[in-house]
N, C-alpha and C positions, 0 to 999 in steps of 0.2 A: 073752881074757875079754872079754864085751860090757859096755860101760859104759852101760847103759841106765837111763833114770829113768821111774819110773811118773808119768804125767801125767793120768789118769783112772782112778779107781777107785770102781766102786759095785757092788752085789750082783749086777748082770746082766752087767758089762762091765770088764774091766781093759785099759788102753791103756799101752803103754810105748815110749819113743822112744830111740834110740841116734842121737845126734847125729853122731857121727864116721862110721858107716855110712849115714846118712840113711834109717834103717830103723825104721817103725813096726809094733809087734807089738800085735794086739789078740786077747783071748780072750774070746768069750762064755761066760757061766757058766750059761745056762739061760732061763728064760722072762723076758720082758721086755714090760711093757704097752706100748700104742701110743706113749704119752708117753715112755716110757723108750728104747724102740727109735729113736725119733726124735732124742731128746736125744743118744744115743749117736752116731747118724750125723751130725748137725750139728756135734758137737764134732770128729769125724774130719775131716769136709770142711774146717772152719775151720783145724784144726791141719796139715793136709796142705798147704794153701795158704799158710799163714802161715810155715812152716818148710822149704818146698821139700823135702819129703819125696819120695824117689825110688822107694823099695821098701817094701812092705808085706805082711806075713803076717797073714792074718785067719784065726784058729783058731775055727771054728764047730762044733766036735765036739759040745759040750753045749748048742748054741743049739736052742731049740724052734721049733715050727712058726711062720711068720710069718703073721699075719693077712691076708686079702686086701687089705684097705684099706692096710696097711703096706707090702705088695709094691708096689702100685700107686704110692704116694707116693715109695718109693724109686726105682722105675723112671722116674717122671716128673720128680720134682724132685732126689734125691740124686745117683744115678750119672751122669746127663748132665753135672753140674757138675764131676765128676772129670776129665773131659776137659781142663778149663782148668787142671790141676794140673800139677806136675813129676813126677808119678808115672811111672815106666817099666815097673815089674813089680808085679804084685799076685798073691801065692800065697794060695789059699783051701784050708784044711783042711776037708774035708766034715764035715757034720753026721752025728751017728747018726740023726737024724730024717729019714726019707725025704721027706716033704711040705717040710721045710725046703730041702732040697736041689733039689727041683724049683722052689721059688720063687726061690732064689738063682741058679739057671742062667737063669732067666727075666730076673732084675734085670740080671744082669751079661752077658747074651747079646748087648748091642748093641755095634756097633763103637766103639772108644776110640783114644786115642793111645797106649795102653800095653798090654802083654801080660798076661793073666790066665791062670793054670793052676789046676788042682784037684789036690789031695793028700791021701793017707789019714792021713799025719801030720806033725807039725810039724817034725821034723828033715829030712824030704825037701823040704818047702816052704821052709825056711831055707837048705838047700844050694843049691835053685835060685835064690832072690832073689839070693843072693851071686855068682853066677856072672857 
């Protein structure tokens, strides 16, 4: 049984952490304004760094389209800073929103020090990060 704790819970995003597995799980729940999107990503970056998180499962299934300015911000500011974290594996559950998937692939398409893979459901993503 996973002994995880919810560490961030807003109407647009829930984040839980399993300290034993060093596993962060996030679930985007729908539309997030620019401020909310950035708030969530800033929280994730700080938590990843402070807690030496090695594995992350990002469930984007219900995340809606990312605005172009937020995609640019995530690409230039947020994602490059993940390189300096302890992260080793990042599993992404693809969104049902086609435009979101395009934006996410552009954001995470740059070389990093960790492996990123895409999945259609959370159980496959969880299996992979635990390998």
